[in-house]
N, C-alpha and C positions, 0 to 999 in steps of 0.2 A: 504494500500500500504506500502510495506517495502522498504524504500529508502536505496540504497547501497551507503553509503557515501564514502567508500574507492574507489569504482569504479568511483563515480562522480568526486572525486579529480583527479584521474588519467586521466579520460576522458577530463576534462576541461583543464588540463595542456597540453594535446596533441592536442587540437583543433587548427586549422589554423585560426589565428585571423582575417585575411583579408577576410575570407569567411563569407558571410551573408545569404547563401542559405542552407536550410536543405535537399535539394533533388537535384538530377541530372537525366537527361534523358540518360546519358551515361551508356552503359553496363559495367559490370565489365570486367576486363582485362584477365579473364580466370584463370586457375589453375596452370599455369606454374611457377609462383613465389608467394611468400607470399604477401597477400594483405596488403597495408598500411592502416592506420586508416581512411584516407580520402576515399579510395576506398571501405573499408568495410561499411562506413556510406552510401555510394551511391550505394551499391550493388543493382543490378536490376535483375529482372526475365528475362531470355532469353532462347533460344533454347538449349544452351550448359548446363545450370544448371537446366533445368526444372525438371528432374527426382529427382535430389538431393534436390531441393527446395520443391517439393511435399513430399518427404520422411521426410524432417525435419518438415514441417508443420503437417503432420499426427502424428509424434511421440510427438510433443508438445501438440497437441490436445488430444492425448491419456493420457498424464500425467495430463492435466487439468481435463479430465473426471474422472480419478482415484482419484485425490485429492478432487474433488467436492463430489464424492461418499463417500470417507473416512470421510470427514467433516460432511456430512449429516448423515452418519451412526453413527458416534460418538455421535452426539446430539440426534438423534432419539432413539438410543439403549443404553442409559445410562446417558450421561452427562446432558441432559435436566432434567431428573428426579432428578439427584444428585444436580443440581443447585437449583431446587425447594425445595429439602429436606435440603440443606445447613447445614449438620451436622458436617462439619469440617473434614470429613474423605475422601470422594471421591473428594471433592473440598475444597478450602481454606476458604469458606464462612461459618460462624457460626451463621448467623441470616438472617431473611428476609430483615432487614434494610441494612445489609452489601451487599446483592444482589442488592438492589435499588441503593446504593452508587456506585456499580460497573457499573450498567447500566448508571447512570449519568456521571461517569468518562469516559465511552466509548464515550458518546455524546460530552463531553468536548474535548477529545483527537482528534476526527475526525474533529470537528468544528475548532479547533486550527490548525490542519494539513492542512486543506483546505486553511485557511487564511494565515498562516505564511510560509508554505512549498509549497503547490501545486500552489498557486498564488503568494505568497510573495517572494519565492526564485528566480523565473524567473524575477519578477518585480525588485527586488533589484539588480540583476546582470545586467539587462538592464540599469537601471539608473546609474550604476557605469561604464557604457561604455563597458561592456562585453556582447555585443549583441549576439554573436554566442553562448556563453555559456548559455545565457538566453534562446535561442531557444531550445537548447538541454536539458534544465532542465524542459521543459514543458512536463508533463505526457500526454500520449495518443495523441501526435501530429501527428503521422502517419495517424490516422483515422480522425483527427480533431474532436475528441470526448471529448476533455478536459472539455469543459463547461458542457456538459451533465454528465460527471463523477462527477464533483463537485456538481452539483445540486442533483444528486442521493445520494451523501454523506450526504447532508443536509436532504434529505428524510429519510436516515437511522436514523438521529436524530429524525425527526418527527415521524417515525414509532415506535421507541423505547419509546418515550414519550407518544404516543397516544394509545399504546397497540394493534395496528393493522397495517397492511400494507395499506396505503391510496392510493396507485396506482402511477405508474410512471408519468402519465400525470397530476397529482394533483399539484396545487400550494398551499403550506401550508398557504400562506398569506390569502387565500380565504376560509380556513377551520376553523370553530369555535371550540373552546375547547369543547363545548357541544356535538360535533360530535365524540369526542374521546370515547373510551370504558370507562364505568364507573369504571372499575378496572384497570385504567391506571395511570401512574405516574402523567401526567398532570391534569387529571380529579380529582384525589384524592387530589392533592395539591391545585387545584383551589377551592375545597370545604372546605378547612381548612382556618379558619380566619387568622392564622399566616403565611400562605404560599400563599394565593390567589393572592395578588398583584404581587409578584415575579413570580409566575407561569404564570400569564397573560403576564408579560413582557417577560418571556422566550419564550412563544408561539408566541408572536409578533415578537421577534427577529429571530425565526426560519423562519418565513415567509419573514422577511426583508432580511435575508441572501440569501434565495433561489431567491428572486426577484433581488437582487443586482448581483448575479452570472449570472442570466438569461439576465441581461442588458449588460453584456460584449459582444461587437461585435464579431461575428464569423469570422474566428477561433481565439481562444485565442492566439495562437502562433504569429498571426499577429497584436495583440492588447495588448501585454504584458504591455506596459507602459501607457495604457489608463486610463482616469479618472475613468471609470467604474470598472477597475480592482482594483484601489485604494479604491473605494467605497466598493467593495466586501470584501476586506481585513478588512476594518473597521467594516462592518456588521458582519463578522465572529467573530471579536474580541468582539463586543457587545454581541453576542450570548454566547461566552465563559464566559464572565464576569457574565452574568445573570445566567447561569447554575451553576457557582461556588457559587454564592450567594444562589441559591436555595438549593444546596447540604449542605451548612453550616447551613441553617435553618432547613433542614430535620434532620441533626445530633442532633439538640437541641430539636426536637419534639418527644415526647414519647407517644403520644396518638393515633398514626395511626397504624392500622393493615395492614401490607404490604404484607402478604402472598398471598392474591388474586391478587395483582399487579405482583408479581413474577411469579405466575402461568400463568397469562395472557400474560406476555412478552414471556415466553417460548413457550406456546401453540399457540399463534396467531401472533408472530413476528419471533422469532428465527427459530423455526421448519419449518414454511412455506417458509421462505426465503431460508434456506439451501436445502429444498426439491426442490424448483424451480431452485436453482443453479445446483443441480445434474442433473435435467432433461434437462436444457438448455445446459449444457456442453456435455451431451450425444448427443443432436441434433447437437452441434457444431462439435463433433468428426465425426458424420455421414457426415456432409456437407464437412468437410476437407478431409475425406476419398474418397468421390466422386470426389473432385477436384484432389486429388493425382492420382486416377485411370484414370480420364478423364479430363485433363486440358482444360479449355475453359473459355471464358470471362463470360459466364453465370454461370459457377460453381465457378469462383472467386467471382462474385457478391453474389451468394448464401452463400458462406462461410463467406463473410464479414457481411452479414445480420445476420447470425447465431452467429458470434462473438459479434455483437452489442447486441443481445438478451441475450447471456450468460454473458455479462459484467454487465448488469443491476442488477441482484440479488447480484452479488459480491459487487458492489459499495454501495448497500443498506444494506449490512451486515457489513460495516466498522465501525459502531458505537458499535459493539459488537465483537471486535477482542480479545476475551479472551477465555479461555478453550482450546479445542482441536486445534483450528486454531493457537494459539500461542504456545502451548506445542509441537505440531508436526511440527512446521515450515511451516505450510500451507500458511500463508500470503506471505512470500517471495517466496515460491514455485510457487505460482500462480500470484503474483503481484509485483515482484521485479522490481525496477526502479532506475537508468537507465539501459540500456542493455549493455552487453559487445559485441559490434558490430563486433570487430575483432575476438573475440571468436566464434561468430555466423558464420562468414564467414569461419573460419577454420574448424569448426565442420561440416558445410555444405559440405566442401571438403572431410573431413575424413570419414564422416558418422558413426563415433564412438559414438553411442548414450549413451554409459556408462558415457560419460563426463558430462551429465546433470542429472545423477542419483547419489544418495547418500544413505547411510544406517546408522543405529544406532540411538542413541539418538540425538535429535536436539540440537545444540549449536550455537547460533547466532554469537559467536566470532570465529567460525571455518571458516578459509578463504577458505578451500576446499569446504565446503558446500556452502558458499557464491558465490564462482566462478561457481559452478554447477547451482545454482538458477538463476544466471544472464544470463543463456543461454536458459531459458525455461519460461513458463508462458504466461499470456495474452499478454504482450507487445512484446515478441518475435513473437508470432503468429500474432499480429497486424502488426509488421514490415513485415512479410512474405506475408500478405494478402493485405495491403493497401499501397497506395502511394499518397501523397498530398490530403488526405481526400477522395480518391476514390478507388474502387477495382483495383488491378493491372490487367494488360491486357496481353494477349498472343501476342507475337511479331513474 
């Protein structure tokens, strides 16, 4: 997830502090005047905006499908082999060990983000009395899917370390290291006398973090300041600390042949995850296209289910947000947060889809690109499909 910090600061400054609700059953007031920020946040699907709403959803779903196909294609048709080759030419990596360090760094980054940003930022805001800001800082609150997102982020760590996708319903705490692929980071480290104890601790902490997040009462947006949320933050911090220790020991270890581990990661984790992402987002586009052509409660529900399925492989890819996903700006394209809800409302009115398109080399400091990305992606589509954790309905 790419967090739009500039947009967050603007959004938080503009929030109505007396408001404690993240949704409203009131319809928007029409297109006669510019919507206020409060009206944009509470924009609802109705007979007047149904066609524009469907058009917006379909265009966002098309962009998601395109980005997912691009990402899958880049890894399957060049980057995966270049990462395995690590010759310092096509990629920045010059050794198999450097690739392993990148894999572990990715695990550290997402474990830290879950604990300090995805859970920690709403938690800190809530405790400081900024309850409305805290609610709007919660990622995936429209669908009430936050907790599952975070667990899938921890699964991305588990998959990267285990050298295989262990499944969305799997609890890493119940999976032994011995079940990991023999050519995986965790198995190779566990078999090394100098690394085994820390490797075991890392794997234990992966399971503990997943369990702690799973223990947060649903939905997270209603339990931001819970003890369980605090415990989950601590568990993620423990995971980060143990991963950093393991990385340090690996840097000092010269006796391990890492090439089979790099190959295993690419062939059995990265490539299958991105292939699934592309397939699931094609299904999502089909479901949203059907909704756009024939609005109904059943089609809203089908599109929501397709969104949930397309979301899973994305969240389990967040431990390896390097290579094409970073270079092409595909992370913020697909997963920028928070949304520019006023911009979404205005774009729905104008139907000028060029506003969420951009061209040229990606520059994360480019405010024009950032503005375009805040109008598209999984969370824009989530806003258009879900309300209060359920599919929107025809009125």
